[in-house]
All heavy atoms as TSV, in Angstrom:
chain	resi	resn	atom	element	x	y	z
A	1	MET	N	N	-13.722	5.943	12.468
A	1	MET	CA	C	-13.963	5.835	11.052
A	1	MET	C	C	-14.978	4.707	10.849
A	1	MET	O	O	-14.810	3.610	11.370
A	1	MET	CB	C	-12.657	5.542	10.329
A	1	MET	CG	C	-12.852	5.283	8.869
A	1	MET	SD	S	-11.312	5.095	7.951
A	1	MET	CE	C	-10.876	6.795	7.767
A	2	PRO	N	N	-15.994	4.947	10.047
A	2	PRO	CA	C	-16.995	3.905	9.809
A	2	PRO	C	C	-16.399	2.700	9.079
A	2	PRO	O	O	-15.648	2.851	8.114
A	2	PRO	CB	C	-18.034	4.599	8.930
A	2	PRO	CG	C	-17.816	6.060	9.132
A	2	PRO	CD	C	-16.359	6.216	9.439
A	3	LEU	N	N	-16.725	1.532	9.546
A	3	LEU	CA	C	-16.215	0.299	8.968
A	3	LEU	C	C	-16.624	0.142	7.501
A	3	LEU	O	O	-15.883	-0.416	6.698
A	3	LEU	CB	C	-16.718	-0.888	9.788
A	3	LEU	CG	C	-15.927	-2.163	9.726
A	3	LEU	CD1	C	-14.454	-1.942	9.957
A	3	LEU	CD2	C	-16.471	-3.167	10.722
A	4	LYS	N	N	-17.776	0.679	7.132
A	4	LYS	CA	C	-18.245	0.563	5.741
A	4	LYS	C	C	-17.313	1.268	4.758
A	4	LYS	O	O	-17.297	0.960	3.574
A	4	LYS	CB	C	-19.671	1.093	5.603
A	4	LYS	CG	C	-19.795	2.573	5.803
A	4	LYS	CD	C	-21.218	3.035	5.635
A	4	LYS	CE	C	-21.259	4.554	5.817
A	4	LYS	NZ	N	-22.569	5.086	5.588
A	5	ASN	N	N	-16.496	2.218	5.249
A	5	ASN	CA	C	-15.544	2.900	4.375
A	5	ASN	C	C	-14.482	1.954	3.831
A	5	ASN	O	O	-13.846	2.239	2.825
A	5	ASN	CB	C	-14.865	4.048	5.113
A	5	ASN	CG	C	-15.812	5.194	5.402
A	5	ASN	OD1	O	-16.979	5.170	5.023
A	5	ASN	ND2	N	-15.328	6.194	6.107
A	6	PHE	N	N	-14.271	0.825	4.498
A	6	PHE	CA	C	-13.266	-0.138	4.070
A	6	PHE	C	C	-13.810	-1.165	3.074
A	6	PHE	O	O	-13.059	-1.959	2.530
A	6	PHE	CB	C	-12.682	-0.879	5.283
A	6	PHE	CG	C	-11.821	-0.006	6.131
A	6	PHE	CD1	C	-12.347	0.650	7.226
A	6	PHE	CD2	C	-10.487	0.190	5.815
A	6	PHE	CE1	C	-11.553	1.468	8.009
A	6	PHE	CE2	C	-9.681	1.006	6.588
A	6	PHE	CZ	C	-10.224	1.647	7.687
A	7	THR	N	N	-15.115	-1.161	2.842
A	7	THR	CA	C	-15.741	-2.160	1.974
A	7	THR	C	C	-15.132	-2.188	0.569
A	7	THR	O	O	-14.795	-3.266	0.078
A	7	THR	CB	C	-17.265	-1.946	1.918
A	7	THR	OG1	O	-17.769	-2.036	3.251
A	7	THR	CG2	C	-17.944	-2.975	1.040
A	8	PRO	N	N	-14.949	-1.064	-0.110
A	8	PRO	CA	C	-14.342	-1.134	-1.453
A	8	PRO	C	C	-12.951	-1.759	-1.428
A	8	PRO	O	O	-12.603	-2.544	-2.301
A	8	PRO	CB	C	-14.293	0.325	-1.908
A	8	PRO	CG	C	-15.339	1.015	-1.116
A	8	PRO	CD	C	-15.380	0.297	0.211
A	9	TYR	N	N	-12.183	-1.415	-0.422
A	9	TYR	CA	C	-10.839	-1.983	-0.305
A	9	TYR	C	C	-10.913	-3.493	-0.097
A	9	TYR	O	O	-10.242	-4.262	-0.793
A	9	TYR	CB	C	-10.092	-1.328	0.852
A	9	TYR	CG	C	-8.831	-2.048	1.236
A	9	TYR	CD1	C	-7.703	-1.969	0.438
A	9	TYR	CD2	C	-8.776	-2.824	2.391
A	9	TYR	CE1	C	-6.543	-2.643	0.779
A	9	TYR	CE2	C	-7.618	-3.498	2.742
A	9	TYR	CZ	C	-6.508	-3.418	1.927
A	9	TYR	OH	O	-5.377	-4.087	2.262
A	10	LEU	N	N	-11.715	-3.921	0.841
A	10	LEU	CA	C	-11.840	-5.349	1.123
A	10	LEU	C	C	-12.366	-6.117	-0.085
A	10	LEU	O	O	-11.907	-7.220	-0.380
A	10	LEU	CB	C	-12.746	-5.574	2.336
A	10	LEU	CG	C	-12.191	-5.049	3.660
A	10	LEU	CD1	C	-13.239	-5.153	4.763
A	10	LEU	CD2	C	-10.917	-5.794	4.043
A	11	ASN	N	N	-13.300	-5.538	-0.808
A	11	ASN	CA	C	-13.859	-6.201	-1.998
A	11	ASN	C	C	-12.843	-6.306	-3.127
A	11	ASN	O	O	-12.936	-7.192	-3.977
A	11	ASN	CB	C	-15.102	-5.464	-2.489
A	11	ASN	CG	C	-16.276	-5.603	-1.546
A	11	ASN	OD1	O	-16.311	-6.487	-0.688
A	11	ASN	ND2	N	-17.248	-4.723	-1.679
A	12	SER	N	N	-11.864	-5.421	-3.143
A	12	SER	CA	C	-10.878	-5.425	-4.233
A	12	SER	C	C	-9.731	-6.413	-3.994
A	12	SER	O	O	-8.969	-6.707	-4.915
A	12	SER	CB	C	-10.299	-4.028	-4.426
A	12	SER	OG	O	-9.427	-3.708	-3.353
A	13	LEU	N	N	-9.587	-6.919	-2.785
A	13	LEU	CA	C	-8.442	-7.769	-2.465
A	13	LEU	C	C	-8.362	-9.037	-3.304
A	13	LEU	O	O	-7.280	-9.483	-3.650
A	13	LEU	CB	C	-8.441	-8.119	-0.974
A	13	LEU	CG	C	-8.171	-6.940	-0.049
A	13	LEU	CD1	C	-8.245	-7.393	1.400
A	13	LEU	CD2	C	-6.843	-6.295	-0.345
A	14	ALA	N	N	-9.490	-9.615	-3.655
A	14	ALA	CA	C	-9.483	-10.865	-4.428
A	14	ALA	C	C	-8.960	-10.654	-5.850
A	14	ALA	O	O	-8.412	-11.580	-6.452
A	14	ALA	CB	C	-10.882	-11.457	-4.468
A	15	THR	N	N	-9.092	-9.462	-6.364
A	15	THR	CA	C	-8.669	-9.206	-7.742
A	15	THR	C	C	-7.405	-8.355	-7.836
A	15	THR	O	O	-6.968	-8.015	-8.930
A	15	THR	CB	C	-9.789	-8.493	-8.530
A	15	THR	OG1	O	-10.118	-7.273	-7.853
A	15	THR	CG2	C	-11.022	-9.373	-8.640
A	16	THR	N	N	-6.829	-8.016	-6.693
A	16	THR	CA	C	-5.618	-7.204	-6.669
A	16	THR	C	C	-4.425	-8.012	-7.147
A	16	THR	O	O	-4.233	-9.152	-6.746
A	16	THR	CB	C	-5.349	-6.682	-5.250
A	16	THR	OG1	O	-6.460	-5.885	-4.839
A	16	THR	CG2	C	-4.084	-5.844	-5.204
A	17	ARG	N	N	-3.643	-7.424	-8.028
A	17	ARG	CA	C	-2.415	-8.060	-8.508
A	17	ARG	C	C	-1.274	-7.543	-7.651
A	17	ARG	O	O	-0.966	-6.347	-7.646
A	17	ARG	CB	C	-2.174	-7.715	-9.970
A	17	ARG	CG	C	-0.936	-8.357	-10.522
A	17	ARG	CD	C	-0.797	-8.071	-12.025
A	17	ARG	NE	N	0.512	-8.485	-12.441
A	17	ARG	CZ	C	1.507	-7.659	-12.773
A	17	ARG	NH1	N	1.304	-6.360	-12.759
A	17	ARG	NH2	N	2.670	-8.122	-13.144
A	18	TYR	N	N	-0.651	-8.427	-6.918
A	18	TYR	CA	C	0.437	-8.045	-6.029
A	18	TYR	C	C	1.764	-8.143	-6.763
A	18	TYR	O	O	1.988	-9.074	-7.525
A	18	TYR	CB	C	0.454	-8.941	-4.789
A	18	TYR	CG	C	-0.795	-8.769	-3.958
A	18	TYR	CD1	C	-1.878	-9.613	-4.123
A	18	TYR	CD2	C	-0.882	-7.748	-3.032
A	18	TYR	CE1	C	-3.034	-9.446	-3.377
A	18	TYR	CE2	C	-2.021	-7.570	-2.279
A	18	TYR	CZ	C	-3.095	-8.430	-2.452
A	18	TYR	OH	O	-4.229	-8.257	-1.719
A	19	VAL	N	N	2.638	-7.185	-6.520
A	19	VAL	CA	C	3.940	-7.141	-7.165
A	19	VAL	C	C	4.996	-7.057	-6.062
A	19	VAL	O	O	4.886	-6.225	-5.158
A	19	VAL	CB	C	4.052	-5.918	-8.097
A	19	VAL	CG1	C	5.411	-5.853	-8.754
A	19	VAL	CG2	C	2.938	-5.938	-9.130
A	20	VAL	N	N	5.991	-7.910	-6.151
A	20	VAL	CA	C	7.046	-7.889	-5.137
A	20	VAL	C	C	7.950	-6.684	-5.335
A	20	VAL	O	O	8.047	-6.128	-6.430
A	20	VAL	CB	C	7.887	-9.186	-5.158
A	20	VAL	CG1	C	7.026	-10.382	-4.833
A	20	VAL	CG2	C	8.578	-9.365	-6.480
A	21	GLU	N	N	8.626	-6.312	-4.272
A	21	GLU	CA	C	9.559	-5.190	-4.321
A	21	GLU	C	C	10.709	-5.525	-5.264
A	21	GLU	O	O	11.170	-6.664	-5.306
A	21	GLU	CB	C	10.097	-4.943	-2.918
A	21	GLU	CG	C	11.002	-3.745	-2.824
A	21	GLU	CD	C	11.386	-3.452	-1.394
A	21	GLU	OE1	O	12.390	-4.012	-0.928
A	21	GLU	OE2	O	10.676	-2.673	-0.745
A	22	PRO	N	N	11.196	-4.552	-6.034
A	22	PRO	CA	C	12.337	-4.816	-6.913
A	22	PRO	C	C	13.513	-5.356	-6.101
A	22	PRO	O	O	13.813	-4.828	-5.023
A	22	PRO	CB	C	12.673	-3.450	-7.507
A	22	PRO	CG	C	11.444	-2.636	-7.328
A	22	PRO	CD	C	10.749	-3.171	-6.117
A	23	PRO	N	N	14.191	-6.380	-6.600
A	23	PRO	CA	C	15.264	-6.993	-5.821
A	23	PRO	C	C	16.563	-6.182	-5.790
A	23	PRO	O	O	17.433	-6.448	-4.979
A	23	PRO	CB	C	15.491	-8.325	-6.531
A	23	PRO	CG	C	15.067	-8.081	-7.935
A	23	PRO	CD	C	13.942	-7.094	-7.848
A	24	ILE	N	N	16.697	-5.220	-6.679
A	24	ILE	CA	C	17.947	-4.459	-6.774
A	24	ILE	C	C	17.676	-2.973	-6.543
A	24	ILE	O	O	16.855	-2.367	-7.224
A	24	ILE	CB	C	18.593	-4.647	-8.163
A	24	ILE	CG1	C	18.929	-6.101	-8.373
A	24	ILE	CG2	C	19.815	-3.766	-8.333
A	24	ILE	CD1	C	19.378	-6.440	-9.753
A	25	ALA	N	N	18.351	-2.400	-5.557
A	25	ALA	CA	C	18.322	-0.951	-5.296
A	25	ALA	C	C	16.918	-0.401	-5.095
A	25	ALA	O	O	16.629	0.719	-5.489
A	25	ALA	CB	C	19.042	-0.204	-6.421
A	26	ALA	N	N	16.060	-1.179	-4.465
A	26	ALA	CA	C	14.675	-0.749	-4.296
A	26	ALA	C	C	14.560	0.539	-3.488
A	26	ALA	O	O	13.822	1.451	-3.869
A	26	ALA	CB	C	13.859	-1.853	-3.640
A	27	GLN	N	N	15.271	0.621	-2.379
A	27	GLN	CA	C	15.157	1.821	-1.538
A	27	GLN	C	C	15.690	3.062	-2.253
A	27	GLN	O	O	15.118	4.143	-2.116
A	27	GLN	CB	C	15.872	1.602	-0.206
A	27	GLN	CG	C	15.212	0.533	0.646
A	27	GLN	CD	C	13.742	0.807	0.901
A	27	GLN	OE1	O	13.365	1.895	1.299
A	27	GLN	NE2	N	12.908	-0.199	0.660
A	28	GLU	N	N	16.746	2.903	-3.023
A	28	GLU	CA	C	17.271	4.027	-3.795
A	28	GLU	C	C	16.262	4.464	-4.859
A	28	GLU	O	O	16.064	5.647	-5.104
A	28	GLU	CB	C	18.606	3.675	-4.455
A	28	GLU	CG	C	19.748	3.521	-3.486
A	28	GLU	CD	C	19.915	2.086	-2.975
A	28	GLU	OE1	O	18.965	1.280	-3.062
A	28	GLU	OE2	O	20.994	1.771	-2.471
A	29	LEU	N	N	15.609	3.480	-5.473
A	29	LEU	CA	C	14.580	3.778	-6.469
A	29	LEU	C	C	13.429	4.536	-5.833
A	29	LEU	O	O	12.973	5.558	-6.348
A	29	LEU	CB	C	14.077	2.482	-7.113
A	29	LEU	CG	C	12.880	2.613	-8.046
A	29	LEU	CD1	C	13.234	3.447	-9.264
A	29	LEU	CD2	C	12.386	1.244	-8.464
A	30	TYR	N	N	12.962	4.058	-4.688
A	30	TYR	CA	C	11.865	4.736	-3.999
A	30	TYR	C	C	12.248	6.159	-3.605
A	30	TYR	O	O	11.436	7.084	-3.728
A	30	TYR	CB	C	11.438	3.962	-2.759
A	30	TYR	CG	C	10.880	2.593	-3.053
A	30	TYR	CD1	C	11.022	1.556	-2.142
A	30	TYR	CD2	C	10.203	2.319	-4.235
A	30	TYR	CE1	C	10.517	0.292	-2.390
A	30	TYR	CE2	C	9.708	1.068	-4.495
A	30	TYR	CZ	C	9.851	0.050	-3.570
A	30	TYR	OH	O	9.343	-1.189	-3.823
A	31	ALA	N	N	13.466	6.352	-3.135
A	31	ALA	CA	C	13.910	7.688	-2.744
A	31	ALA	C	C	13.929	8.635	-3.943
A	31	ALA	O	O	13.493	9.785	-3.842
A	31	ALA	CB	C	15.292	7.616	-2.101
A	32	ALA	N	N	14.421	8.154	-5.059
A	32	ALA	CA	C	14.480	8.987	-6.267
A	32	ALA	C	C	13.073	9.322	-6.760
A	32	ALA	O	O	12.794	10.470	-7.119
A	32	ALA	CB	C	15.270	8.284	-7.355
A	33	LEU	N	N	12.195	8.335	-6.765
A	33	LEU	CA	C	10.831	8.585	-7.232
A	33	LEU	C	C	10.056	9.454	-6.256
A	33	LEU	O	O	9.222	10.266	-6.668
A	33	LEU	CB	C	10.107	7.261	-7.475
A	33	LEU	CG	C	10.622	6.457	-8.663
A	33	LEU	CD1	C	9.903	5.118	-8.745
A	33	LEU	CD2	C	10.467	7.235	-9.962
A	34	ASP	N	N	10.330	9.302	-4.964
A	34	ASP	CA	C	9.661	10.128	-3.968
A	34	ASP	C	C	9.962	11.599	-4.207
A	34	ASP	O	O	9.065	12.439	-4.145
A	34	ASP	CB	C	10.093	9.719	-2.560
A	34	ASP	CG	C	9.390	10.546	-1.505
A	34	ASP	OD1	O	8.140	10.531	-1.463
A	34	ASP	OD2	O	10.088	11.223	-0.727
A	35	SER	N	N	11.213	11.902	-4.506
A	35	SER	CA	C	11.582	13.295	-4.786
A	35	SER	C	C	10.814	13.837	-5.985
A	35	SER	O	O	10.346	14.975	-5.970
A	35	SER	CB	C	13.088	13.405	-5.049
A	35	SER	OG	O	13.808	13.041	-3.910
A	36	ALA	N	N	10.685	13.016	-7.009
A	36	ALA	CA	C	9.959	13.445	-8.213
A	36	ALA	C	C	8.484	13.675	-7.911
A	36	ALA	O	O	7.907	14.697	-8.311
A	36	ALA	CB	C	10.118	12.404	-9.317
A	37	VAL	N	N	7.876	12.754	-7.204
A	37	VAL	CA	C	6.444	12.882	-6.882
A	37	VAL	C	C	6.212	14.100	-5.991
A	37	VAL	O	O	5.275	14.880	-6.226
A	37	VAL	CB	C	5.916	11.592	-6.207
A	37	VAL	CG1	C	4.520	11.799	-5.652
A	37	VAL	CG2	C	5.932	10.441	-7.196
A	38	GLN	N	N	7.049	14.267	-4.971
A	38	GLN	CA	C	6.886	15.421	-4.078
A	38	GLN	C	C	7.030	16.736	-4.832
A	38	GLN	O	O	6.283	17.682	-4.566
A	38	GLN	CB	C	7.893	15.348	-2.927
A	38	GLN	CG	C	7.594	14.253	-1.944
A	38	GLN	CD	C	6.239	14.417	-1.289
A	38	GLN	OE1	O	5.829	15.518	-0.926
A	38	GLN	NE2	N	5.527	13.318	-1.149
A	39	ALA	N	N	7.962	16.803	-5.749
A	39	ALA	CA	C	8.148	18.036	-6.522
A	39	ALA	C	C	6.902	18.356	-7.335
A	39	ALA	O	O	6.437	19.496	-7.350
A	39	ALA	CB	C	9.361	17.904	-7.436
A	40	VAL	N	N	6.354	17.347	-7.982
A	40	VAL	CA	C	5.174	17.568	-8.829
A	40	VAL	C	C	3.956	17.943	-7.986
A	40	VAL	O	O	3.142	18.776	-8.391
A	40	VAL	CB	C	4.896	16.323	-9.701
A	40	VAL	CG1	C	3.574	16.440	-10.427
A	40	VAL	CG2	C	6.033	16.130	-10.703
A	41	LEU	N	N	3.844	17.341	-6.815
A	41	LEU	CA	C	2.686	17.618	-5.968
A	41	LEU	C	C	2.783	18.942	-5.219
A	41	LEU	O	O	1.749	19.520	-4.860
A	41	LEU	CB	C	2.491	16.487	-4.950
A	41	LEU	CG	C	2.078	15.140	-5.524
A	41	LEU	CD1	C	1.991	14.106	-4.408
A	41	LEU	CD2	C	0.760	15.234	-6.269
A	42	THR	N	N	3.975	19.431	-4.991
A	42	THR	CA	C	4.114	20.631	-4.158
A	42	THR	C	C	4.541	21.888	-4.900
A	42	THR	O	O	4.408	22.982	-4.358
A	42	THR	CB	C	5.120	20.388	-3.008
A	42	THR	OG1	O	6.396	20.068	-3.560
A	42	THR	CG2	C	4.646	19.270	-2.096
A	43	ARG	N	N	5.069	21.736	-6.118
A	43	ARG	CA	C	5.487	22.909	-6.886
A	43	ARG	C	C	4.667	22.984	-8.167
A	43	ARG	O	O	4.738	22.100	-9.010
A	43	ARG	CB	C	6.967	22.817	-7.237
A	43	ARG	CG	C	7.879	23.086	-6.083
A	43	ARG	CD	C	9.334	23.323	-6.500
A	43	ARG	NE	N	9.693	22.949	-7.844
A	43	ARG	CZ	C	10.423	21.871	-8.166
A	43	ARG	NH1	N	10.846	21.050	-7.235
A	43	ARG	NH2	N	10.723	21.624	-9.412
A	44	GLU	N	N	3.927	24.054	-8.288
A	44	GLU	CA	C	3.084	24.227	-9.474
A	44	GLU	C	C	3.910	24.275	-10.755
A	44	GLU	O	O	3.468	23.831	-11.811
A	44	GLU	CB	C	2.266	25.513	-9.329
A	44	GLU	CG	C	1.111	25.608	-10.283
A	44	GLU	CD	C	0.219	26.792	-9.967
A	44	GLU	OE1	O	-0.112	26.984	-8.793
A	44	GLU	OE2	O	-0.145	27.502	-10.920
A	45	SER	N	N	5.127	24.761	-10.660
A	45	SER	CA	C	5.976	24.906	-11.850
A	45	SER	C	C	6.751	23.633	-12.195
A	45	SER	O	O	7.438	23.594	-13.218
A	45	SER	CB	C	6.970	26.048	-11.640
A	45	SER	OG	O	7.837	25.733	-10.559
A	46	ALA	N	N	6.657	22.602	-11.370
A	46	ALA	CA	C	7.425	21.373	-11.612
A	46	ALA	C	C	6.905	20.653	-12.859
A	46	ALA	O	O	5.706	20.486	-13.042
A	46	ALA	CB	C	7.346	20.456	-10.410
A	47	ASP	N	N	7.836	20.232	-13.697
A	47	ASP	CA	C	7.499	19.487	-14.908
A	47	ASP	C	C	7.721	17.995	-14.632
A	47	ASP	O	O	8.839	17.583	-14.308
A	47	ASP	CB	C	8.393	19.945	-16.056
A	47	ASP	CG	C	8.175	19.122	-17.306
A	47	ASP	OD1	O	7.013	18.971	-17.720
A	47	ASP	OD2	O	9.174	18.618	-17.854
A	48	PRO	N	N	6.670	17.166	-14.745
A	48	PRO	CA	C	6.808	15.738	-14.445
A	48	PRO	C	C	7.915	15.050	-15.238
A	48	PRO	O	O	8.669	14.249	-14.683
A	48	PRO	CB	C	5.434	15.154	-14.795
A	48	PRO	CG	C	4.491	16.303	-14.614
A	48	PRO	CD	C	5.270	17.506	-15.046
A	49	ASP	N	N	8.041	15.359	-16.525
A	49	ASP	CA	C	9.093	14.731	-17.339
A	49	ASP	C	C	10.488	15.095	-16.829
A	49	ASP	O	O	11.376	14.245	-16.755
A	49	ASP	CB	C	8.954	15.125	-18.807
A	49	ASP	CG	C	7.741	14.487	-19.473
A	49	ASP	OD1	O	7.305	13.416	-19.004
A	49	ASP	OD2	O	7.242	15.056	-20.456
A	50	THR	N	N	10.667	16.345	-16.471
A	50	THR	CA	C	11.957	16.785	-15.950
A	50	THR	C	C	12.259	16.110	-14.620
A	50	THR	O	O	13.388	15.656	-14.387
A	50	THR	CB	C	11.970	18.313	-15.781
A	50	THR	OG1	O	11.715	18.922	-17.049
A	50	THR	CG2	C	13.292	18.807	-15.220
A	51	GLU	N	N	11.267	16.026	-13.759
A	51	GLU	CA	C	11.472	15.406	-12.444
A	51	GLU	C	C	11.771	13.917	-12.587
A	51	GLU	O	O	12.609	13.374	-11.859
A	51	GLU	CB	C	10.253	15.646	-11.544
A	51	GLU	CG	C	10.002	17.107	-11.213
A	51	GLU	CD	C	11.175	17.800	-10.547
A	51	GLU	OE1	O	11.897	17.161	-9.764
A	51	GLU	OE2	O	11.373	18.995	-10.801
A	52	LEU	N	N	11.111	13.242	-13.521
A	52	LEU	CA	C	11.406	11.826	-13.742
A	52	LEU	C	C	12.800	11.633	-14.339
A	52	LEU	O	O	13.486	10.662	-14.023
A	52	LEU	CB	C	10.341	11.195	-14.637
A	52	LEU	CG	C	8.990	10.966	-13.957
A	52	LEU	CD1	C	7.955	10.499	-14.972
A	52	LEU	CD2	C	9.110	9.986	-12.805
A	53	ALA	N	N	13.225	12.557	-15.180
A	53	ALA	CA	C	14.581	12.477	-15.736
A	53	ALA	C	C	15.622	12.635	-14.625
A	53	ALA	O	O	16.633	11.936	-14.607
A	53	ALA	CB	C	14.779	13.547	-16.812
A	54	LYS	N	N	15.354	13.532	-13.665
A	54	LYS	CA	C	16.254	13.689	-12.522
A	54	LYS	C	C	16.303	12.394	-11.711
A	54	LYS	O	O	17.379	11.963	-11.278
A	54	LYS	CB	C	15.782	14.829	-11.621
A	54	LYS	CG	C	15.990	16.207	-12.173
A	54	LYS	CD	C	15.444	17.216	-11.164
A	54	LYS	CE	C	15.343	18.598	-11.725
A	54	LYS	NZ	N	14.734	19.541	-10.766
A	55	ALA	N	N	15.149	11.779	-11.502
A	55	ALA	CA	C	15.093	10.516	-10.752
A	55	ALA	C	C	15.875	9.432	-11.480
A	55	ALA	O	O	16.593	8.642	-10.854
A	55	ALA	CB	C	13.644	10.092	-10.552
A	56	ASP	N	N	15.765	9.418	-12.792
A	56	ASP	CA	C	16.490	8.424	-13.595
A	56	ASP	C	C	17.999	8.603	-13.434
A	56	ASP	O	O	18.738	7.630	-13.283
A	56	ASP	CB	C	16.076	8.554	-15.060
A	56	ASP	CG	C	16.729	7.501	-15.936
A	56	ASP	OD1	O	16.687	6.308	-15.561
A	56	ASP	OD2	O	17.278	7.879	-16.990
A	57	ARG	N	N	18.445	9.853	-13.427
A	57	ARG	CA	C	19.879	10.118	-13.249
A	57	ARG	C	C	20.340	9.717	-11.851
A	57	ARG	O	O	21.467	9.279	-11.666
A	57	ARG	CB	C	20.192	11.593	-13.519
A	57	ARG	CG	C	20.139	11.960	-14.995
A	57	ARG	CD	C	20.710	13.345	-15.261
A	57	ARG	NE	N	19.987	14.410	-14.586
A	57	ARG	CZ	C	18.905	15.028	-15.071
A	57	ARG	NH1	N	18.421	14.667	-16.241
A	57	ARG	NH2	N	18.325	15.993	-14.396
A	58	ARG	N	N	19.475	9.846	-10.865
A	58	ARG	CA	C	19.842	9.473	-9.491
A	58	ARG	C	C	19.912	7.959	-9.313
A	58	ARG	O	O	20.768	7.452	-8.604
A	58	ARG	CB	C	18.814	10.030	-8.496
A	58	ARG	CG	C	18.972	11.494	-8.248
A	58	ARG	CD	C	18.013	12.007	-7.218
A	58	ARG	NE	N	18.210	11.349	-5.929
A	58	ARG	CZ	C	17.317	11.360	-4.952
A	58	ARG	NH1	N	16.166	11.984	-5.114
A	58	ARG	NH2	N	17.566	10.770	-3.802
A	59	ILE	N	N	19.003	7.229	-9.934
A	59	ILE	CA	C	18.942	5.779	-9.719
A	59	ILE	C	C	19.943	5.028	-10.600
A	59	ILE	O	O	20.386	3.939	-10.247
A	59	ILE	CB	C	17.504	5.247	-9.917
A	59	ILE	CG1	C	17.364	3.816	-9.399
A	59	ILE	CG2	C	17.082	5.291	-11.361
A	59	ILE	CD1	C	17.620	3.634	-7.955
A	60	GLY	N	N	20.335	5.597	-11.711
A	60	GLY	CA	C	21.279	4.930	-12.617
A	60	GLY	C	C	22.537	4.446	-11.941
A	60	GLY	O	O	22.886	3.272	-12.045
A	61	PRO	N	N	23.248	5.310	-11.217
A	61	PRO	CA	C	24.471	4.863	-10.547
A	61	PRO	C	C	24.228	3.756	-9.512
A	61	PRO	O	O	25.034	2.843	-9.382
A	61	PRO	CB	C	24.996	6.136	-9.873
A	61	PRO	CG	C	24.435	7.252	-10.689
A	61	PRO	CD	C	23.096	6.759	-11.142
A	62	ALA	N	N	23.120	3.823	-8.801
A	62	ALA	CA	C	22.811	2.770	-7.810
A	62	ALA	C	C	22.592	1.436	-8.489
A	62	ALA	O	O	23.043	0.394	-8.004
A	62	ALA	CB	C	21.580	3.166	-6.987
A	63	LEU	N	N	21.926	1.454	-9.629
A	63	LEU	CA	C	21.712	0.201	-10.369
A	63	LEU	C	C	23.029	-0.341	-10.908
A	63	LEU	O	O	23.271	-1.541	-10.879
A	63	LEU	CB	C	20.722	0.424	-11.506
A	63	LEU	CG	C	19.277	0.690	-11.094
A	63	LEU	CD1	C	18.417	1.039	-12.294
A	63	LEU	CD2	C	18.712	-0.509	-10.348
A	64	GLU	N	N	23.889	0.551	-11.392
A	64	GLU	CA	C	25.192	0.120	-11.891
A	64	GLU	C	C	26.044	-0.499	-10.775
A	64	GLU	O	O	26.676	-1.522	-10.971
A	64	GLU	CB	C	25.918	1.305	-12.535
A	64	GLU	CG	C	25.327	1.706	-13.867
A	64	GLU	CD	C	25.997	2.935	-14.438
A	64	GLU	OE1	O	27.134	3.258	-14.023
A	64	GLU	OE2	O	25.376	3.580	-15.300
A	65	ARG	N	N	26.028	0.135	-9.606
A	65	ARG	CA	C	26.786	-0.392	-8.460
A	65	ARG	C	C	26.287	-1.778	-8.065
A	65	ARG	O	O	27.066	-2.654	-7.707
A	65	ARG	CB	C	26.680	0.541	-7.255
A	65	ARG	CG	C	27.593	1.718	-7.292
A	65	ARG	CD	C	27.630	2.436	-5.953
A	65	ARG	NE	N	26.323	2.751	-5.402
A	65	ARG	CZ	C	25.624	3.853	-5.709
A	65	ARG	NH1	N	26.113	4.728	-6.560
A	65	ARG	NH2	N	24.451	4.089	-5.162
A	66	SER	N	N	24.999	-1.984	-8.139
A	66	SER	CA	C	24.430	-3.263	-7.710
A	66	SER	C	C	24.736	-4.387	-8.697
A	66	SER	O	O	24.617	-5.555	-8.362
A	66	SER	CB	C	22.922	-3.135	-7.517
A	66	SER	OG	O	22.291	-2.934	-8.760
A	67	GLN	N	N	25.159	-4.050	-9.905
A	67	GLN	CA	C	25.461	-5.057	-10.927
A	67	GLN	C	C	26.907	-5.521	-10.864
A	67	GLN	O	O	27.295	-6.431	-11.592
A	67	GLN	CB	C	25.162	-4.511	-12.322
A	67	GLN	CG	C	23.708	-4.144	-12.542
A	67	GLN	CD	C	22.797	-5.350	-12.390
A	67	GLN	OE1	O	23.073	-6.413	-12.901
A	67	GLN	NE2	N	21.707	-5.161	-11.685
A	68	ARG	N	N	27.717	-4.916	-10.030
A	68	ARG	CA	C	29.135	-5.274	-9.947
A	68	ARG	C	C	29.320	-6.539	-9.160
A	68	ARG	O	O	28.669	-6.983	-8.339
A	68	ARG	CB	C	29.937	-4.163	-9.301
A	68	ARG	CG	C	29.977	-2.942	-10.202
A	68	ARG	CD	C	30.811	-1.866	-9.567
A	68	ARG	NE	N	30.543	-0.634	-10.295
A	68	ARG	CZ	C	30.763	0.547	-9.813
A	68	ARG	NH1	N	31.245	0.696	-8.601
A	68	ARG	NH2	N	30.518	1.619	-10.514
């Protein structure tokens, strides 16, 4: 791969805003969102709002458990 292909990425590092991983139920959140993203990207009939609502229902219990 040509090294020049990385130039935009390298130039953006100084202005990139870094965000830390959520401290509570991060992996569960990622798993729920991954399912939603995969559905939207692979199924033409997938509705993004519906898939995000499903993800919300999946992550809710994990967040509640982590607050105990």
